[in-house]
C-alpha positions in Angstrom: 0.0 0.0 0.0 2.7 2.4 0.6 4.3 2.1 -2.7 0.8 2.9 -4.2 0.4 5.7 -2.1 3.6 7.2 -3.1 3.0 6.6 -6.7 -0.3 8.6 -6.3 1.6 11.2 -4.2 4.2 11.6 -7.3 1.0 11.6 -9.9 -0.2 14.3 -8.6 2.8 16.1 -8.0 3.8 15.8 -11.3 0.2 16.6 -12.8 -0.4 19.8 -10.5 3.0 21.2 -12.1 2.3 20.2 -15.5 1.6 23.5 -17.5 0.2 24.5 -21.0 2.6 26.5 -23.3 1.3 28.3 -26.0 3.8 29.5 -29.1 2.6 31.6 -32.2 2.3 35.6 -33.2 1.4 37.1 -30.1 1.8 34.0 -27.4 3.8 34.0 -24.7 6.9 32.4 -27.0 7.3 33.0 -30.5 10.4 30.7 -30.6 9.5 27.0 -30.5 13.5 26.2 -29.0 13.0 28.3 -26.2 9.6 27.0 -25.5 11.0 23.4 -25.1 13.8 24.9 -23.1 11.7 26.1 -20.8 9.2 23.2 -20.7 9.3 20.4 -17.5 8.1 16.8 -17.7 4.4 16.9 -18.4 3.8 20.1 -20.2 1.8 20.7 -23.1 3.7 22.8 -25.7 0.6 24.3 -28.4 2.5 25.8 -31.6 0.2 28.1 -33.6 -0.4 27.7 -37.1 3.0 29.7 -39.2 6.3 28.6 -40.6 9.2 28.4 -37.8 12.4 27.9 -39.6 14.4 25.9 -37.1 16.3 22.5 -37.3 18.4 20.9 -34.9 15.5 20.6 -32.1 16.3 18.3 -29.1 13.3 17.1 -27.1 14.7 15.9 -23.6 11.7 16.2 -21.7 8.3 14.4 -21.3 6.3 16.5 -23.2 3.3 16.6 -25.5 3.9 19.0 -28.6 0.5 19.9 -30.5 0.2 21.6 -33.7 -3.0 23.8 -34.5 -3.5 24.0 -38.0 -0.4 22.2 -39.1 2.4 24.7 -38.1 5.6 24.4 -40.7 8.9 23.3 -39.0 11.2 24.2 -41.7 14.9 22.6 -41.6 15.9 24.7 -44.6 17.5 21.7 -45.8 20.2 22.2 -42.9 20.0 19.2 -40.7 17.4 16.8 -38.8 14.1 18.6 -38.1 13.4 17.1 -34.4 15.4 14.7 -32.2 13.6 12.8 -29.5 15.8 11.5 -26.4 13.3 11.6 -23.4 10.7 8.8 -22.8 6.6 9.4 -23.1 6.7 12.3 -25.7 4.1 13.0 -27.9 4.0 14.8 -31.3 0.8 15.5 -33.0 -0.4 18.0 -35.8 3.2 19.2 -37.1 4.1 19.7 -40.7 8.0 19.0 -41.0 9.9 19.6 -44.1 13.3 20.4 -46.1 15.5 17.8 -44.7 18.7 17.3 -46.4 20.6 14.6 -47.9 23.4 13.5 -46.5 26.1 10.5 -47.3 27.4 10.9 -43.5 24.7 11.4 -41.5 20.8 10.0 -41.7 19.1 13.3 -41.3 15.2 12.9 -40.4 12.3 14.8 -40.1 11.6 13.5 -36.7 14.3 11.5 -35.0 13.6 9.1 -32.0 16.7 7.8 -30.2 17.5 5.2 -27.2 14.2 5.9 -25.7 10.5 4.6 -25.1 7.0 5.0 -25.2 7.1 7.7 -27.9 3.8 8.7 -29.7 4.2 10.4 -33.4 0.7 10.9 -34.8 -1.1 12.8 -37.2 1.9 14.9 -39.0 2.8 15.6 -42.0 6.2 15.1 -43.3 7.5 16.3 -46.7 10.6 16.4 -48.9 12.9 14.9 -46.1 15.8 12.4 -46.7 14.4 9.9 -43.9 11.1 10.9 -42.9 10.3 9.3 -39.4 13.4 7.4 -37.9 13.5 5.2 -34.9 17.1 3.8 -33.5 17.3 2.0 -29.9 13.8 2.6 -29.2 10.9 0.6 -27.7 7.1 0.7 -27.2 6.6 3.7 -29.4 3.5 4.4 -32.2 3.8 5.9 -35.0 0.0 6.5 -36.4 -2.1 8.5 -38.7 1.0 10.5 -40.5 1.4 11.4 -44.4 4.9 11.0 -45.6 5.5 12.3 -49.0 9.1 12.3 -50.7 10.4 13.3 -53.7 13.6 10.8 -54.5 14.6 10.2 -58.0 17.2 7.6 -57.2 18.3 5.0 -54.4 21.8 6.7 -54.0 20.1 9.8 -52.7 17.2 8.9 -50.9 16.4 7.7 -47.4 13.1 6.0 -46.1 9.8 7.1 -44.9 9.3 5.0 -41.7 12.8 3.5 -40.3 13.4 1.5 -37.6 16.8 0.2 -36.3 17.2 -2.2 -33.4 13.8 -1.6 -31.8 11.0 -3.4 -30.3 7.3 -3.3 -29.7 6.7 -0.8 -32.4 3.5 -0.2 -33.7 2.7 1.2 -37.5 -0.2 2.0 -38.1 -2.7 4.2 -40.6 0.5 6.0 -42.4 0.6 6.9 -45.8 4.2 6.4 -47.5 5.1 7.9 -50.6 8.1 8.8 -52.7 11.5 7.4 -50.7 13.6 4.6 -51.1 11.7 2.0 -48.8 8.6 3.0 -47.8 8.7 1.3 -44.5 12.1 -0.6 -43.6 12.5 -2.8 -40.2 16.5 -3.9 -39.5 17.0 -5.6 -36.1 13.4 -4.6 -35.4 11.4 -7.5 -33.4 7.7 -8.1 -32.0 6.5 -4.9 -33.8 3.1 -4.7 -36.1 2.6 -2.9 -39.5 -1.2 -2.4 -39.7 -3.5 -0.7 -42.3 -0.9 1.6 -44.1 -0.5 2.7 -47.8 2.9 2.4 -49.1 3.2 3.2 -52.7 5.2 4.5 -55.1 8.5 3.9 -53.5 11.8 3.9 -55.5 12.8 0.4 -54.3 10.3 -1.5 -51.6 7.1 -0.7 -49.8 8.2 -2.6 -47.0 11.6 -4.2 -46.2 12.3 -6.6 -43.7 16.0 -7.5 -42.5 17.2 -9.7 -39.5 13.7 -8.7 -37.8 11.6 -11.7 -36.5 8.5 -12.1 -34.7 6.8 -9.1 -36.3 3.4 -9.0 -38.1 2.1 -6.8 -41.1 -1.9 -7.0 -41.4 -4.1 -5.1 -44.2 -1.6 -2.8 -45.8 -1.5 -1.7 -49.5 2.1 -1.9 -51.2 1.2 -0.3 -54.7 3.3 0.7 -57.6 6.7 0.5 -55.9 9.9 -1.0 -57.4 8.8 -4.1 -55.7 6.3 -4.3 -53.0 7.8 -6.4 -50.0 10.9 -8.1 -49.3 11.2 -10.4 -45.8 14.7 -11.4 -45.7 16.9 -13.4 -43.2 14.5 -13.7 -40.4 11.5 -15.9 -39.2 8.2 -15.6 -37.5 6.8 -13.1 -39.8 2.9 -12.9 -40.0 1.9 -11.4 -43.6 -2.1 -11.2 -43.3 -4.5 -9.7 -45.3 -2.6 -7.7 -46.9 -2.9 -6.2 -50.8 -0.1 -5.9 -53.4 -0.6 -4.8 -56.7 1.0 -3.3 -59.8 4.3 -3.4 -58.7 5.8 -4.0 -62.2 9.8 -4.1 -63.5 12.4 -6.3 -64.7 13.2 -7.4 -61.0 9.9 -6.2 -59.6 7.8 -8.6 -56.7 4.6 -8.6 -54.9 6.9 -10.4 -52.3 10.1 -11.4 -51.9 11.2 -14.1 -49.1 15.0 -14.6 -48.9 16.1 -17.1 -46.1 12.8 -16.9 -43.7 11.5 -19.4 -41.8 8.3 -20.6 -40.1 6.2 -17.7 -41.0 2.8 -17.2 -42.3 1.2 -15.6 -45.6 -2.8 -15.6 -45.3 -5.8 -14.1 -47.1 -3.5 -11.8 -49.2 -4.1 -10.4 -52.9 -1.6 -10.3 -55.2 -2.6 -8.8 -58.8 -0.5 -7.1 -61.8 2.9 -7.7 -60.1 5.6 -9.1 -62.4 5.9 -11.8 -59.7 3.1 -12.5 -57.0 5.9 -14.1 -54.3 9.5 -15.0 -55.0 10.8 -17.3 -52.7 14.5 -18.1 -52.3 15.7 -20.5 -49.3 12.0 -20.3 -47.7 11.5 -23.1 -45.0 8.3 -23.6 -43.1 6.2 -21.2 -44.9 2.4 -21.5 -44.6 0.8 -19.9 -47.7 -2.7 -19.8 -47.5 -6.2 -18.5 -48.4 -4.5 -16.0 -51.1 -5.5 -14.9 -54.5 -3.1 -14.4 -57.4 -4.7 -12.7 -60.5 -3.2 -10.9 -63.5 0.4 -11.1 -62.6 3.2 -12.3 -64.8 4.2 -15.4 -62.3 2.1 -15.6 -59.4 4.6 -17.6 -58.0 8.5 -18.6 -58.4 10.0 -21.0 -55.7 13.3 -22.0 -56.4 14.7 -25.2 -56.0 16.1 -24.4 -52.2 12.8 -23.6 -50.7 11.7 -26.9 -48.2 8.6 -28.0 -46.3 6.8 -24.9 -47.5 2.6 -25.6 -47.4 0.6 -24.0 -50.2 -3.1 -24.8 -49.7 -6.5 -22.9 -50.5 -5.2 -20.5 -52.6 -6.8 -19.1 -56.0 -4.7 -18.8 -59.5 -6.5 -17.2 -62.0 -5.3 -14.9 -65.0 -1.6 -15.3 -64.3 0.5 -15.6 -67.5 2.6 -18.5 -65.2 1.1 -20.0 -61.9 4.1 -21.5 -60.5 8.0 -21.4 -61.8 10.7 -23.3 -60.3 14.5 -23.8 -61.9 14.7 -27.3 -59.9 13.6 -30.9 -61.5 12.6 -31.5 -57.4 10.1 -29.9 -55.4 10.1 -30.1 -51.3 7.0 -28.5 -50.7 3.3 -29.3 -50.0 0.6 -27.8 -52.6 -2.8 -28.7 -52.3 -6.6 -27.8 -52.3 -5.7 -24.5 -55.1 -8.0 -23.3 -57.2 -6.5 -23.1 -61.1 -8.2 -21.5 -63.5 -5.8 -23.6 -66.1 -7.1 -26.7 -64.4 -8.7 -28.6 -67.2 -9.9 -31.6 -65.2 -13.4 -32.7 -64.0 -15.4 -33.7 -60.9 -17.7 -36.5 -61.4 -19.1 -36.9 -58.0 -19.6 -32.9 -57.6 -17.7 -32.3 -54.4 -15.8 -29.5 -55.5 -12.6 -31.2 -56.0 -11.0 -32.3 -59.2 -10.6 -35.8 -60.0 -7.1 -35.5 -61.8 -4.2 -34.0 -60.2 -2.7 -31.0 -61.4 1.0 -30.2 -62.0 0.7 -26.5 -62.4 4.7 -25.8 -63.5 4.1 -25.4 -67.4 6.9 -26.8 -69.8 7.1 -23.3 -71.2 7.6 -21.9 -68.0 10.6 -24.2 -67.3 12.1 -23.1 -70.8 11.6 -19.2 -69.9 13.6 -19.6 -66.7 16.1 -21.1 -68.5 15.9 -19.0 -71.8 14.4 -15.7 -70.8 13.9 -14.6 -74.4 11.5 -17.1 -75.1 8.9 -15.4 -73.4 8.3 -13.6 -76.7 6.5 -17.0 -77.6 4.0 -16.7 -74.7 0.7 -16.4 -77.2 1.6 -18.9 -79.7 0.1 -22.0 -80.7 3.7 -23.7 -80.6 3.6 -23.1 -76.7 0.0 -24.4 -76.2 1.4 -27.7 -77.8 4.5 -27.9 -76.0 2.7 -28.0 -72.6 -0.2 -30.2 -73.8 2.6 -32.9 -74.6 4.5 -32.4 -71.4 0.9 -33.0 -69.3 0.3 -36.2 -70.9 4.0 -37.4 -70.7 5.6 -35.6 -68.2 9.6 -35.4 -68.5 11.0 -31.7 -67.8 8.5 -30.3 -65.4 8.8 -31.2 -61.4 7.1 -34.6 -60.8 6.8 -33.7 -57.4 5.3 -30.6 -57.4 1.7 -31.5 -57.7 -1.8 -30.4 -56.3 -3.4 -33.8 -55.6 -6.8 -32.2 -54.8 -7.1 -28.9 -57.1 -10.4 -26.9 -56.3 -13.2 -26.5 -59.4 -13.9 -22.9 -57.9 -12.6 -20.0 -56.3 -11.8 -20.0 -53.1 -11.2 -16.5 -51.8 -13.2 -14.3 -54.3 -15.1 -12.5 -51.5 -12.0 -11.1 -49.5 -11.2 -7.8 -49.3 -7.9 -6.4 -47.9 -8.2 -2.6 -49.0 -7.8 -0.2 -46.6 
């Protein structure tokens, strides 16, 4: 009881000391930096609309900063806009812009360093090298922000939302465009990426590196250099996302490289060069997804093992599945394939004849990419038909023994 009483006394003391501080023309402060220097833990700074030319603003106290009418913090291409080093800080309703490119320092619109429980919400960040950058920080929330970059090349651009060595971060309801990677995780764990729109970024909409135990749910990754890359990690959940219109010579909806024990469930892959490209994946569950109008729905290299691909829809893709190996160590079952020409005599919704989704022509294209020019020719249809009757070149073990006769996931809608 004495500890509870002491906590209540401390809480009441802080609450009584907390003050509202106003910044703007005709207010008690016209300079944001001086207002922050004057403030104490628990204070609330209100910034009136206007443009404030300031960079290198350090928040080293547990305060809340709220903008009214989106006041502009313009760094004038001189350095980082705001750096937060204290816990329990809230930044909301601010427009931060003009953060310079640097090859020595990761300049950012809002930077969070070595702290915890920081909230960055409902802000706008424009023309930033990095927009929101979290480093060595835990239990933070980044929500409702609009981030717009104007990057022209990967070498001189940073990421929209960047995490480095973080834990338990929530990234929710943000819109990110025009950066190198829309959202980037490296050595970030136990975090959630929910209901974000990441589009028109130069490299990836979302990029994972060495980041385990995370989940991303109900996001849209659209018109990026590639949709999402998940690399060198394990225990990642990818659920109810949309990957669409990620086109280009090396574009994927989803790139998996050396990951294990993860789940890809209820996603939509539409109009990507490659829906899922998988290299070195192990124990991945790919279930209840839809693949439509992609160049390749899935490319699975021969070093993928013990993956389970079930109850997915494959339709209107140029190629459904492609591989570079004559042996498959993965399990395909109960998927719908629009190219399946089998029958269902007992009308149980399951095809009576097994289906081999890898065509001979896709195997030829894998070995000789120039052969794609023949994709719509009668010769290709004849080659594939002959191979299905007497399979010799396609993987004998890559087979769906219970192909579905109807689409399974046509009613799913993952859009924000």
